[in-house]
C-alpha atoms as an extended CHARMM CRD file, in Angstrom:
* protein
*
       292  EXT
         1         1  TYR       CA              0.0000000000        0.0000000000        0.0000000000  PROA      1               0.0000000000
         2         2  LEU       CA              0.9940000000        3.6370000000       -0.3550000000  PROA      2               0.0000000000
         3         3  LEU       CA              1.6620000000        5.8060000000        2.6360000000  PROA      3               0.0000000000
         4         4  PHE       CA              1.2450000000        9.5250000000        2.1220000000  PROA      4               0.0000000000
         5         5  VAL       CA              2.9580000000       11.9610000000        4.4730000000  PROA      5               0.0000000000
         6         6  PHE       CA              1.6180000000       15.4870000000        4.2500000000  PROA      6               0.0000000000
         7         7  PRO       CA              3.9830000000       18.4270000000        4.5670000000  PROA      7               0.0000000000
         8         8  GLY       CA              4.5010000000       19.3940000000        8.2020000000  PROA      8               0.0000000000
         9         9  CYS       CA              3.5020000000       15.9290000000        9.4460000000  PROA      9               0.0000000000
        10        10  ARG       CA              5.9720000000       13.4380000000       10.8880000000  PROA      10              0.0000000000
        11        11  LEU       CA              5.6470000000        9.6660000000       10.8090000000  PROA      11              0.0000000000
        12        12  LEU       CA              5.5530000000        8.5450000000       14.4550000000  PROA      12              0.0000000000
        13        13  ALA       CA              7.2880000000        5.2550000000       15.1450000000  PROA      13              0.0000000000
        14        14  VAL       CA              8.9920000000        3.6830000000       18.1130000000  PROA      14              0.0000000000
        15        15  GLU       CA             12.7550000000        3.5300000000       17.5280000000  PROA      15              0.0000000000
        16        16  LEU       CA             15.5150000000        1.9900000000       19.6280000000  PROA      16              0.0000000000
        17        17  THR       CA             19.2520000000        2.5880000000       19.8310000000  PROA      17              0.0000000000
        18        18  SER       CA             22.1470000000        1.4720000000       22.0080000000  PROA      18              0.0000000000
        19        19  SER       CA             25.3650000000        2.9950000000       23.2540000000  PROA      19              0.0000000000
        20        20  ASN       CA             27.1330000000       -0.3860000000       22.9610000000  PROA      20              0.0000000000
        21        21  THR       CA             25.8210000000       -3.3830000000       21.0480000000  PROA      21              0.0000000000
        22        22  LYS       CA             28.8410000000       -5.6100000000       21.8420000000  PROA      22              0.0000000000
        23        23  PRO       CA             29.7360000000       -5.1970000000       25.5210000000  PROA      23              0.0000000000
        24        24  VAL       CA             32.5730000000       -7.2580000000       27.0080000000  PROA      24              0.0000000000
        25        25  VAL       CA             32.9160000000       -7.9760000000       30.7130000000  PROA      25              0.0000000000
        26        26  GLN       CA             34.9970000000      -10.2580000000       32.8930000000  PROA      26              0.0000000000
        27        27  GLU       CA             33.3100000000      -13.0350000000       34.8490000000  PROA      27              0.0000000000
        28        28  PHE       CA             31.7240000000      -12.0470000000       38.1900000000  PROA      28              0.0000000000
        29        29  GLN       CA             31.5750000000       -8.3520000000       37.2440000000  PROA      29              0.0000000000
        30        30  SER       CA             28.4550000000       -6.2790000000       36.4180000000  PROA      30              0.0000000000
        31        31  VAL       CA             27.4810000000       -5.0960000000       32.9600000000  PROA      31              0.0000000000
        32        32  GLU       CA             24.8600000000       -2.8040000000       31.4720000000  PROA      32              0.0000000000
        33        33  LEU       CA             23.0820000000       -3.8200000000       28.2570000000  PROA      33              0.0000000000
        34        34  SER       CA             22.1150000000       -0.4850000000       26.7380000000  PROA      34              0.0000000000
        35        35  CYS       CA             18.6600000000       -0.1840000000       25.1700000000  PROA      35              0.0000000000
        36        36  ILE       CA             17.4310000000        3.3800000000       24.6020000000  PROA      36              0.0000000000
        37        37  ILE       CA             14.0720000000        4.5020000000       23.2140000000  PROA      37              0.0000000000
        38        38  LYS       CA             15.0360000000        7.1240000000       20.6530000000  PROA      38              0.0000000000
        39        39  SER       CA             11.4830000000        8.1130000000       19.7470000000  PROA      39              0.0000000000
        40        40  THR       CA              7.9040000000        7.1870000000       20.6800000000  PROA      40              0.0000000000
        41        41  VAL       CA              4.5890000000        8.8230000000       21.4770000000  PROA      41              0.0000000000
        42        42  THR       CA              3.3120000000        5.9560000000       23.6040000000  PROA      42              0.0000000000
        43        43  PRO       CA              3.4740000000        7.0710000000       27.2470000000  PROA      43              0.0000000000
        44        44  ASP       CA              3.9880000000        3.5920000000       28.7000000000  PROA      44              0.0000000000
        45        45  PRO       CA              5.4530000000        1.1910000000       26.1280000000  PROA      45              0.0000000000
        46        46  ARG       CA              5.8400000000       -2.5040000000       26.9610000000  PROA      46              0.0000000000
        47        47  ILE       CA              9.4590000000       -3.5810000000       27.5480000000  PROA      47              0.0000000000
        48        48  GLU       CA             10.7350000000       -7.1480000000       27.1530000000  PROA      48              0.0000000000
        49        49  TRP       CA             14.2170000000       -8.7040000000       27.2260000000  PROA      49              0.0000000000
        50        50  LYS       CA             15.0420000000      -12.1170000000       25.7830000000  PROA      50              0.0000000000
        51        51  LYS       CA             18.1960000000      -14.2350000000       25.8790000000  PROA      51              0.0000000000
        52        52  ILE       CA             19.2590000000      -16.2580000000       22.8200000000  PROA      52              0.0000000000
        53        53  ARG       CA             21.9620000000      -18.8800000000       23.4260000000  PROA      53              0.0000000000
        54        54  ASP       CA             22.7630000000      -21.9830000000       21.3630000000  PROA      54              0.0000000000
        55        55  GLY       CA             19.6140000000      -21.4700000000       19.3010000000  PROA      55              0.0000000000
        56        56  GLU       CA             17.3150000000      -21.3900000000       22.3520000000  PROA      56              0.0000000000
        57        57  THR       CA             15.3240000000      -18.3270000000       23.4080000000  PROA      57              0.0000000000
        58        58  SER       CA             14.2760000000      -17.6120000000       26.9970000000  PROA      58              0.0000000000
        59        59  TYR       CA             12.7600000000      -14.6200000000       28.8370000000  PROA      59              0.0000000000
        60        60  VAL       CA             14.9450000000      -12.3570000000       30.9630000000  PROA      60              0.0000000000
        61        61  PHE       CA             12.4220000000       -9.5740000000       31.6370000000  PROA      61              0.0000000000
        62        62  PHE       CA              8.7170000000      -10.1840000000       30.9650000000  PROA      62              0.0000000000
        63        63  ASP       CA              5.4530000000       -8.8290000000       32.3610000000  PROA      63              0.0000000000
        64        64  ASN       CA              7.3960000000       -6.1510000000       34.2740000000  PROA      64              0.0000000000
        65        65  LYS       CA              9.5130000000       -8.6170000000       36.2810000000  PROA      65              0.0000000000
        66        66  MET       CA             12.7560000000      -10.5570000000       35.9850000000  PROA      66              0.0000000000
        67        67  GLN       CA             12.5860000000      -14.2140000000       35.0730000000  PROA      67              0.0000000000
        68        68  GLY       CA             14.5560000000      -17.2850000000       36.1690000000  PROA      68              0.0000000000
        69        69  ASP       CA             17.9210000000      -16.8020000000       37.8560000000  PROA      69              0.0000000000
        70        70  PHE       CA             17.9770000000      -13.1710000000       36.6920000000  PROA      70              0.0000000000
        71        71  ALA       CA             15.3820000000      -12.3740000000       39.3850000000  PROA      71              0.0000000000
        72        72  THR       CA             18.1330000000      -12.1550000000       42.0240000000  PROA      72              0.0000000000
        73        73  ARG       CA             20.9400000000      -10.5700000000       39.9900000000  PROA      73              0.0000000000
        74        74  ALA       CA             19.4680000000       -8.2750000000       37.3270000000  PROA      74              0.0000000000
        75        75  GLU       CA             17.4020000000       -5.0940000000       37.1240000000  PROA      75              0.0000000000
        76        76  ILE       CA             16.0150000000       -2.5890000000       34.6310000000  PROA      76              0.0000000000
        77        77  LEU       CA             17.8080000000        0.7520000000       34.4690000000  PROA      77              0.0000000000
        78        78  SER       CA             16.3500000000        3.9540000000       32.9630000000  PROA      78              0.0000000000
        79        79  ARG       CA             13.1380000000        2.1760000000       31.9910000000  PROA      79              0.0000000000
        80        80  THR       CA             14.6580000000       -0.0110000000       29.2380000000  PROA      80              0.0000000000
        81        81  SER       CA             18.3470000000       -0.8990000000       29.8080000000  PROA      81              0.0000000000
        82        82  LEU       CA             19.2660000000       -4.1940000000       31.4850000000  PROA      82              0.0000000000
        83        83  VAL       CA             21.9130000000       -4.4930000000       34.2140000000  PROA      83              0.0000000000
        84        84  ILE       CA             23.2760000000       -7.9790000000       34.9950000000  PROA      84              0.0000000000
        85        85  LYS       CA             25.2300000000       -8.3830000000       38.2330000000  PROA      85              0.0000000000
        86        86  ASN       CA             27.7620000000      -11.0960000000       39.0480000000  PROA      86              0.0000000000
        87        87  THR       CA             27.9850000000      -12.3120000000       35.4510000000  PROA      87              0.0000000000
        88        88  THR       CA             28.9640000000      -15.8890000000       34.6790000000  PROA      88              0.0000000000
        89        89  ARG       CA             30.2900000000      -17.6360000000       31.5730000000  PROA      89              0.0000000000
        90        90  MET       CA             26.7450000000      -18.8640000000       30.8860000000  PROA      90              0.0000000000
        91        91  ASP       CA             25.6460000000      -15.2510000000       30.3900000000  PROA      91              0.0000000000
        92        92  THR       CA             27.5670000000      -15.0520000000       27.1100000000  PROA      92              0.0000000000
        93        93  ALA       CA             24.7170000000      -14.7740000000       24.5950000000  PROA      93              0.0000000000
        94        94  THR       CA             22.6560000000      -12.4620000000       22.4040000000  PROA      94              0.0000000000
        95        95  TYR       CA             20.1210000000      -10.3390000000       24.3200000000  PROA      95              0.0000000000
        96        96  ARG       CA             17.1550000000       -8.8440000000       22.5060000000  PROA      96              0.0000000000
        97        97  CYS       CA             15.4360000000       -5.6920000000       23.7480000000  PROA      97              0.0000000000
        98        98  GLU       CA             11.8760000000       -5.4740000000       22.4270000000  PROA      98              0.0000000000
        99        99  VAL       CA              9.5840000000       -2.4510000000       22.8480000000  PROA      99              0.0000000000
       100       100  ALA       CA              5.8970000000       -2.4000000000       21.9230000000  PROA      100             0.0000000000
       101       101  ALA       CA              4.3250000000        1.0700000000       21.5500000000  PROA      101             0.0000000000
       102       102  PRO       CA              0.6350000000        0.7680000000       20.5450000000  PROA      102             0.0000000000
       103       103  SER       CA              0.1610000000        4.5390000000       20.0450000000  PROA      103             0.0000000000
       104       104  ASP       CA              2.9030000000        4.7550000000       17.4260000000  PROA      104             0.0000000000
       105       105  THR       CA              2.4430000000        4.1540000000       13.7180000000  PROA      105             0.0000000000
       106       106  LYS       CA              5.2040000000        1.5730000000       13.8700000000  PROA      106             0.0000000000
       107       107  THR       CA              4.2690000000       -0.2120000000       17.0480000000  PROA      107             0.0000000000
       108       108  ILE       CA              7.2410000000       -2.5390000000       17.6560000000  PROA      108             0.0000000000
       109       109  ASP       CA             11.0060000000       -2.2010000000       17.4900000000  PROA      109             0.0000000000
       110       110  GLU       CA             13.8700000000       -4.3920000000       18.7380000000  PROA      110             0.0000000000
       111       111  ILE       CA             17.6420000000       -4.3130000000       19.0630000000  PROA      111             0.0000000000
       112       112  ASN       CA             20.1830000000       -7.0930000000       19.6800000000  PROA      112             0.0000000000
       113       113  ILE       CA             23.0280000000       -6.8180000000       22.1800000000  PROA      113             0.0000000000
       114       114  GLN       CA             25.8730000000       -9.3440000000       21.9340000000  PROA      114             0.0000000000
       115       115  LEU       CA             27.3170000000       -9.9000000000       25.4230000000  PROA      115             0.0000000000
       116       116  THR       CA             30.7170000000      -11.5760000000       25.8990000000  PROA      116             0.0000000000
       117       117  VAL       CA             31.7410000000      -12.7010000000       29.3670000000  PROA      117             0.0000000000
       118       118  GLN       CA             35.4840000000      -13.3280000000       29.5210000000  PROA      118             0.0000000000
       119       119  VAL       CA             36.7660000000      -16.0950000000       31.8090000000  PROA      119             0.0000000000
       120       120  LYS       CA             40.2840000000      -16.1430000000       33.2260000000  PROA      120             0.0000000000
       121       121  PRO       CA             42.2810000000      -19.3010000000       32.4340000000  PROA      121             0.0000000000
       122       122  MET       CA             42.5900000000      -22.0040000000       35.0590000000  PROA      122             0.0000000000
       123       123  THR       CA             46.0090000000      -23.4160000000       36.0210000000  PROA      123             0.0000000000
       124       124  PRO       CA             47.0770000000      -25.3840000000       32.9400000000  PROA      124             0.0000000000
       125       125  ARG       CA             48.0270000000      -29.0410000000       33.1020000000  PROA      125             0.0000000000
       126       126  CYS       CA             51.6480000000      -29.4510000000       32.0220000000  PROA      126             0.0000000000
       127       127  THR       CA             53.3810000000      -32.6940000000       31.0130000000  PROA      127             0.0000000000
       128       128  VAL       CA             57.1900000000      -32.6990000000       30.8880000000  PROA      128             0.0000000000
       129       129  PRO       CA             59.3550000000      -35.8370000000       30.4460000000  PROA      129             0.0000000000
       130       130  LYS       CA             61.7830000000      -36.3300000000       33.3340000000  PROA      130             0.0000000000
       131       131  ALA       CA             64.7420000000      -37.6750000000       31.3310000000  PROA      131             0.0000000000
       132       132  VAL       CA             65.4850000000      -37.9010000000       27.6040000000  PROA      132             0.0000000000
       133       133  PRO       CA             68.6390000000      -39.2650000000       25.8900000000  PROA      133             0.0000000000
       134       134  VAL       CA             70.6180000000      -36.9420000000       23.6350000000  PROA      134             0.0000000000
       135       135  GLY       CA             69.3480000000      -36.8810000000       20.0470000000  PROA      135             0.0000000000
       136       136  LYS       CA             65.8810000000      -38.2270000000       20.8590000000  PROA      136             0.0000000000
       137       137  THR       CA             62.4910000000      -36.5120000000       20.4600000000  PROA      137             0.0000000000
       138       138  ALA       CA             60.8000000000      -34.9360000000       23.5020000000  PROA      138             0.0000000000
       139       139  SER       CA             57.1920000000      -33.6750000000       23.6280000000  PROA      139             0.0000000000
       140       140  LEU       CA             55.9470000000      -31.2370000000       26.2820000000  PROA      140             0.0000000000
       141       141  HSD       CA             52.2260000000      -30.4800000000       26.6130000000  PROA      141             0.0000000000
       142       142  CYS       CA             50.2760000000      -27.6140000000       28.2150000000  PROA      142             0.0000000000
       143       143  HSD       CA             46.4750000000      -27.2060000000       28.1850000000  PROA      143             0.0000000000
       144       144  GLU       CA             43.5050000000      -25.7470000000       30.0490000000  PROA      144             0.0000000000
       145       145  SER       CA             39.8380000000      -25.7160000000       29.0030000000  PROA      145             0.0000000000
       146       146  GLU       CA             38.1220000000      -23.1550000000       31.2750000000  PROA      146             0.0000000000
       147       147  GLY       CA             39.2990000000      -19.8460000000       29.8300000000  PROA      147             0.0000000000
       148       148  TYR       CA             37.1900000000      -17.7810000000       27.4180000000  PROA      148             0.0000000000
       149       149  PRO       CA             38.2380000000      -16.6890000000       24.8660000000  PROA      149             0.0000000000
       150       150  LYS       CA             40.4720000000      -19.7330000000       24.3260000000  PROA      150             0.0000000000
       151       151  SER       CA             43.9190000000      -19.4430000000       25.8110000000  PROA      151             0.0000000000
       152       152  THR       CA             47.2070000000      -19.1680000000       23.9850000000  PROA      152             0.0000000000
       153       153  TYR       CA             50.3080000000      -20.7870000000       25.4800000000  PROA      153             0.0000000000
       154       154  SER       CA             53.9180000000      -19.8030000000       26.0490000000  PROA      154             0.0000000000
       155       155  TRP       CA             56.7440000000      -21.9750000000       27.4130000000  PROA      155             0.0000000000
       156       156  TYR       CA             59.5920000000      -20.9910000000       29.7310000000  PROA      156             0.0000000000
       157       157  ARG       CA             62.9170000000      -22.6550000000       30.5040000000  PROA      157             0.0000000000
       158       158  ASN       CA             64.5690000000      -21.6320000000       33.7560000000  PROA      158             0.0000000000
       159       159  SER       CA             62.0500000000      -18.7300000000       33.9490000000  PROA      159             0.0000000000
       160       160  GLU       CA             63.0900000000      -17.3880000000       30.5250000000  PROA      160             0.0000000000
       161       161  PRO       CA             60.5880000000      -17.4280000000       27.6110000000  PROA      161             0.0000000000
       162       162  LEU       CA             61.1980000000      -19.7490000000       24.6700000000  PROA      162             0.0000000000
       163       163  SER       CA             60.9080000000      -17.9810000000       21.3210000000  PROA      163             0.0000000000
       164       164  PRO       CA             58.1420000000      -19.3480000000       19.0630000000  PROA      164             0.0000000000
       165       165  ASP       CA             60.5440000000      -19.0320000000       16.1200000000  PROA      165             0.0000000000
       166       166  THR       CA             64.0710000000      -20.3330000000       16.7120000000  PROA      166             0.0000000000
       167       167  LYS       CA             65.3010000000      -18.9760000000       13.3610000000  PROA      167             0.0000000000
       168       168  THR       CA             64.7180000000      -15.3430000000       14.3120000000  PROA      168             0.0000000000
       169       169  ASN       CA             66.2950000000      -15.5760000000       17.7620000000  PROA      169             0.0000000000
       170       170  ALA       CA             70.0340000000      -16.2180000000       17.9540000000  PROA      170             0.0000000000
       171       171  ARG       CA             69.7580000000      -17.5810000000       21.5060000000  PROA      171             0.0000000000
       172       172  PHE       CA             67.7730000000      -20.6080000000       20.3110000000  PROA      172             0.0000000000
       173       173  GLN       CA             69.3980000000      -21.3620000000       16.9540000000  PROA      173             0.0000000000
       174       174  ASN       CA             71.1060000000      -24.4350000000       18.4440000000  PROA      174             0.0000000000
       175       175  SER       CA             67.7490000000      -25.8240000000       19.6000000000  PROA      175             0.0000000000
       176       176  SER       CA             65.5580000000      -27.8130000000       17.2370000000  PROA      176             0.0000000000
       177       177  TYR       CA             62.0610000000      -27.3950000000       18.6460000000  PROA      177             0.0000000000
       178       178  THR       CA             58.5900000000      -26.4100000000       17.4670000000  PROA      178             0.0000000000
       179       179  LEU       CA             56.2720000000      -24.3920000000       19.7260000000  PROA      179             0.0000000000
       180       180  ASN       CA             52.5470000000      -24.1860000000       18.9370000000  PROA      180             0.0000000000
       181       181  PRO       CA             50.9510000000      -21.2890000000       20.9170000000  PROA      181             0.0000000000
       182       182  THR       CA             47.4330000000      -22.4910000000       20.0420000000  PROA      182             0.0000000000
       183       183  THR       CA             47.7210000000      -26.1030000000       21.2390000000  PROA      183             0.0000000000
       184       184  GLY       CA             50.4100000000      -25.5460000000       23.8850000000  PROA      184             0.0000000000
       185       185  THR       CA             52.6380000000      -28.3130000000       22.4820000000  PROA      185             0.0000000000
       186       186  LEU       CA             56.4260000000      -27.9520000000       22.6060000000  PROA      186             0.0000000000
       187       187  VAL       CA             58.3330000000      -30.6060000000       20.6180000000  PROA      187             0.0000000000
       188       188  PHE       CA             62.1130000000      -31.0390000000       20.6390000000  PROA      188             0.0000000000
       189       189  HSD       CA             63.0310000000      -32.9300000000       17.4830000000  PROA      189             0.0000000000
       190       190  ALA       CA             66.5350000000      -33.8300000000       18.7010000000  PROA      190             0.0000000000
       191       191  VAL       CA             67.3690000000      -32.7650000000       22.2520000000  PROA      191             0.0000000000
       192       192  HSD       CA             70.8770000000      -31.8110000000       23.3220000000  PROA      192             0.0000000000
       193       193  LYS       CA             72.4890000000      -31.1920000000       26.6930000000  PROA      193             0.0000000000
       194       194  GLY       CA             71.6210000000      -27.4830000000       26.5520000000  PROA      194             0.0000000000
       195       195  ASP       CA             67.8950000000      -28.3290000000       26.6040000000  PROA      195             0.0000000000
       196       196  THR       CA             68.1880000000      -29.5760000000       30.2020000000  PROA      196             0.0000000000
       197       197  GLY       CA             66.3250000000      -27.2700000000       32.5850000000  PROA      197             0.0000000000
       198       198  ARG       CA             63.1580000000      -26.3810000000       34.5080000000  PROA      198             0.0000000000
       199       199  TYR       CA             60.1510000000      -25.9530000000       32.2030000000  PROA      199             0.0000000000
       200       200  SER       CA             56.8650000000      -24.1490000000       32.8730000000  PROA      200             0.0000000000
       201       201  CYS       CA             53.9190000000      -22.9420000000       30.7780000000  PROA      201             0.0000000000
       202       202  ILE       CA             51.6120000000      -19.9140000000       30.9580000000  PROA      202             0.0000000000
       203       203  ALA       CA             48.0560000000      -19.8910000000       29.5530000000  PROA      203             0.0000000000
       204       204  THR       CA             46.8560000000      -16.4030000000       28.5740000000  PROA      204             0.0000000000
       205       205  ASN       CA             43.6630000000      -14.7770000000       27.2800000000  PROA      205             0.0000000000
       206       206  ASP       CA             42.0310000000      -11.3450000000       27.4390000000  PROA      206             0.0000000000
       207       207  ALA       CA             40.8140000000      -11.9820000000       30.9960000000  PROA      207             0.0000000000
       208       208  GLY       CA             44.1690000000      -12.9350000000       32.5240000000  PROA      208             0.0000000000
       209       209  PHE       CA             46.7050000000      -15.7360000000       32.7590000000  PROA      209             0.0000000000
       210       210  ALA       CA             47.6410000000      -18.8140000000       34.8030000000  PROA      210             0.0000000000
       211       211  LYS       CA             50.9130000000      -20.7170000000       35.1840000000  PROA      211             0.0000000000
       212       212  CYS       CA             51.7560000000      -24.3350000000       35.9390000000  PROA      212             0.0000000000
       213       213  GLU       CA             54.5760000000      -25.3380000000       38.2950000000  PROA      213             0.0000000000
       214       214  GLU       CA             58.0990000000      -25.8200000000       36.9610000000  PROA      214             0.0000000000
       215       215  GLN       CA             59.1370000000      -29.3550000000       36.0550000000  PROA      215             0.0000000000
       216       216  GLU       CA             62.6780000000      -30.5990000000       35.4890000000  PROA      216             0.0000000000
       217       217  MET       CA             63.7310000000      -32.2220000000       32.2070000000  PROA      217             0.0000000000
       218       218  GLU       CA             67.1610000000      -33.8610000000       32.0930000000  PROA      218             0.0000000000
       219       219  VAL       CA             68.9840000000      -34.6400000000       28.8550000000  PROA      219             0.0000000000
       220       220  TYR       CA             71.5900000000      -37.3600000000       29.3290000000  PROA      220             0.0000000000
       221       221  ASP       CA             74.2570000000      -38.9860000000       27.1620000000  PROA      221             0.0000000000
       222       222  LEU       CA             73.4880000000      -42.4550000000       25.9250000000  PROA      222             0.0000000000
       223       223  ASN       CA             76.5220000000      -44.6820000000       26.8370000000  PROA      223             0.0000000000
       224       224  ILE       CA             76.6560000000      -46.9660000000       23.7960000000  PROA      224             0.0000000000
       225       225  GLY       CA             79.9390000000      -48.5620000000       24.8880000000  PROA      225             0.0000000000
       226       226  GLY       CA             78.5320000000      -49.4030000000       28.2950000000  PROA      226             0.0000000000
       227       227  ILE       CA             75.4040000000      -50.9250000000       26.7910000000  PROA      227             0.0000000000
       228       228  ILE       CA             77.4340000000      -53.0990000000       24.3920000000  PROA      228             0.0000000000
       229       229  GLY       CA             79.7330000000      -54.1760000000       27.2410000000  PROA      229             0.0000000000
       230       230  GLY       CA             76.7670000000      -55.1210000000       29.4000000000  PROA      230             0.0000000000
       231       231  VAL       CA             75.2590000000      -57.1920000000       26.5810000000  PROA      231             0.0000000000
       232       232  LEU       CA             78.5590000000      -59.0260000000       26.0570000000  PROA      232             0.0000000000
       233       233  VAL       CA             78.8160000000      -59.8190000000       29.7800000000  PROA      233             0.0000000000
       234       234  VAL       CA             75.3110000000      -61.2780000000       29.7880000000  PROA      234             0.0000000000
       235       235  LEU       CA             76.0720000000      -63.3880000000       26.7300000000  PROA      235             0.0000000000
       236       236  ALA       CA             79.2900000000      -64.6760000000       28.3250000000  PROA      236             0.0000000000
       237       237  VAL       CA             77.4210000000      -65.6710000000       31.4890000000  PROA      237             0.0000000000
       238       238  LEU       CA             74.8170000000      -67.5230000000       29.4430000000  PROA      238             0.0000000000
       239       239  VAL       CA             77.4990000000      -69.4000000000       27.4600000000  PROA      239             0.0000000000
       240       240  LEU       CA             79.4060000000      -70.4500000000       30.5910000000  PROA      240             0.0000000000
       241       241  THR       CA             76.1950000000      -71.5660000000       32.2960000000  PROA      241             0.0000000000
       242       242  THR       CA             75.2210000000      -73.6710000000       29.2870000000  PROA      242             0.0000000000
       243       243  LEU       CA             78.6640000000      -75.3230000000       29.1190000000  PROA      243             0.0000000000
       244       244  GLY       CA             78.5740000000      -76.1160000000       32.8380000000  PROA      244             0.0000000000
       245       245  ILE       CA             75.1800000000      -77.8060000000       32.5400000000  PROA      245             0.0000000000
       246       246  CYS       CA             76.3510000000      -79.8730000000       29.5640000000  PROA      246             0.0000000000
       247       247  CYS       CA             79.4580000000      -81.0720000000       31.4540000000  PROA      247             0.0000000000
       248       248  ALA       CA             77.3720000000      -82.0030000000       34.4680000000  PROA      248             0.0000000000
       249       249  TYR       CA             75.0790000000      -84.1360000000       32.3220000000  PROA      249             0.0000000000
       250       250  ARG       CA             78.0230000000      -85.8870000000       30.7060000000  PROA      250             0.0000000000
       251       251  ARG       CA             79.5130000000      -86.7930000000       34.0900000000  PROA      251             0.0000000000
       252       252  GLY       CA             76.1860000000      -88.1700000000       35.2740000000  PROA      252             0.0000000000
       253       253  TYR       CA             75.4600000000      -85.6610000000       38.0310000000  PROA      253             0.0000000000
       254       254  PHE       CA             71.8610000000      -85.3460000000       36.8670000000  PROA      254             0.0000000000
       255       255  ALA       CA             71.2800000000      -89.1160000000       36.2110000000  PROA      255             0.0000000000
       256       256  ASN       CA             68.5380000000      -90.8720000000       38.2460000000  PROA      256             0.0000000000
       257       257  SER       CA             69.9590000000      -93.5120000000       40.6080000000  PROA      257             0.0000000000
       258       258  LYS       CA             68.0060000000      -96.7670000000       41.0260000000  PROA      258             0.0000000000
       259       259  GLU       CA             69.5690000000      -97.3060000000       44.4000000000  PROA      259             0.0000000000
       260       260  SER       CA             68.3180000000      -94.0210000000       45.7270000000  PROA      260             0.0000000000
       261       261  GLY       CA             64.8540000000      -94.8480000000       44.4510000000  PROA      261             0.0000000000
       262       262  GLU       CA             64.7260000000      -98.1530000000       46.3100000000  PROA      262             0.0000000000
       263       263  SER       CA             64.9440000000      -96.4300000000       49.6730000000  PROA      263             0.0000000000
       264       264  TYR       CA             61.3450000000      -95.3880000000       49.2650000000  PROA      264             0.0000000000
       265       265  LYS       CA             60.1420000000      -98.9420000000       48.6990000000  PROA      265             0.0000000000
       266       266  THR       CA             59.0020000000     -101.4280000000       51.3770000000  PROA      266             0.0000000000
       267       267  PRO       CA             62.1120000000     -103.0860000000       52.8110000000  PROA      267             0.0000000000
       268       268  ALA       CA             62.5710000000     -106.7490000000       52.0010000000  PROA      268             0.0000000000
       269       269  LYS       CA             61.6150000000     -109.2750000000       54.6630000000  PROA      269             0.0000000000
       270       270  PRO       CA             64.5340000000     -110.5320000000       56.7160000000  PROA      270             0.0000000000
       271       271  ASP       CA             65.0710000000     -114.2360000000       56.7370000000  PROA      271             0.0000000000
       272       272  GLY       CA             63.0570000000     -116.0560000000       59.3450000000  PROA      272             0.0000000000
       273       273  VAL       CA             60.4410000000     -113.2980000000       59.8860000000  PROA      273             0.0000000000
       274       274  ASN       CA             56.7940000000     -113.5420000000       58.8220000000  PROA      274             0.0000000000
       275       275  TYR       CA             54.2630000000     -110.6520000000       58.9590000000  PROA      275             0.0000000000
       276       276  ILE       CA             50.7430000000     -111.5570000000       60.0820000000  PROA      276             0.0000000000
       277       277  ARG       CA             47.6780000000     -109.1860000000       60.1560000000  PROA      277             0.0000000000
       278       278  THR       CA             45.2930000000     -109.9290000000       63.0230000000  PROA      278             0.0000000000
       279       279  ASP       CA             41.5640000000     -109.8650000000       62.4210000000  PROA      279             0.0000000000
       280       280  ASP       CA             40.6980000000     -108.0030000000       65.6490000000  PROA      280             0.0000000000
       281       281  GLU       CA             42.8730000000     -104.9620000000       65.4080000000  PROA      281             0.0000000000
       282       282  GLY       CA             43.0980000000     -104.5230000000       61.6630000000  PROA      282             0.0000000000
       283       283  ASP       CA             46.7110000000     -103.4080000000       61.9270000000  PROA      283             0.0000000000
       284       284  PHE       CA             49.9700000000     -105.0490000000       61.2080000000  PROA      284             0.0000000000
       285       285  ARG       CA             51.7950000000     -107.1060000000       63.7890000000  PROA      285             0.0000000000
       286       286  HSD       CA             54.5680000000     -109.5200000000       63.3980000000  PROA      286             0.0000000000
       287       287  LYS       CA             55.4220000000     -112.8120000000       64.9430000000  PROA      287             0.0000000000
       288       288  SER       CA             58.8300000000     -114.4100000000       64.6620000000  PROA      288             0.0000000000
       289       289  SER       CA             59.3390000000     -118.0000000000       63.7940000000  PROA      289             0.0000000000
       290       290  PHE       CA             62.6920000000     -119.5410000000       63.6070000000  PROA      290             0.0000000000
       291       291  VAL       CA             63.4890000000     -122.0370000000       60.9680000000  PROA      291             0.0000000000
       292       292  ILE       CA             65.2250000000     -125.0880000000       62.4090000000  PROA      292             0.0000000000
């Protein structure tokens, strides 16, 4: 349809604005979600706030009162703006301010406010190998999952930061490692004695940082000569043991003796002795009879 506006007449419509449509706040602090009525002729417009998170919509302010857990930690400021106290990570969402003004030509307007609640990183979990032989690969890991936005990671050896790029820093040109600030993984491709030290990791985001305790990594020389010598000694012991057993068999030390086996048999009856079992007692008794 056509809408004619006569000279000197103004189209009356409710209109909203905001001083900040993308506020950022740290967890447990307060934040104001700005919703300002720029124009309206309705004396008492209806105000509603909704929260949209993960595709689900719920009421924050409806029928002139706070809803859900916002009832104890939120309030309306200057008729339309929303103040959330003691924010949590679950408050990160899109908030929609809706105003209905029946007396206006355009009766409804809305504005979206994107709230970000930053969460400080928790103490990261660090994994450092205790001992690694020279020339071998060593992997160190650092991670935490509570911080928002996601943390980035930096590694330290003996309280000094490790450069992410060894090629641009002369101090680390002798080290062959790769540091990934996003995953927190530090990989030494071939460790050397200079890589021995106390290692720690710091997780950082816009809300703060957290550090894990230092852990010692020792790089030791692999004694090839000692290992070969030990193997030869073991082989010599095995050879001598085998020869000794063979000699013992040849000399009959392990042969079964028939005489020794007979000692477990019932002794032969001596001459002139007969064994008689009595009917009354059921045991064995013997009577001697002499052969004349």
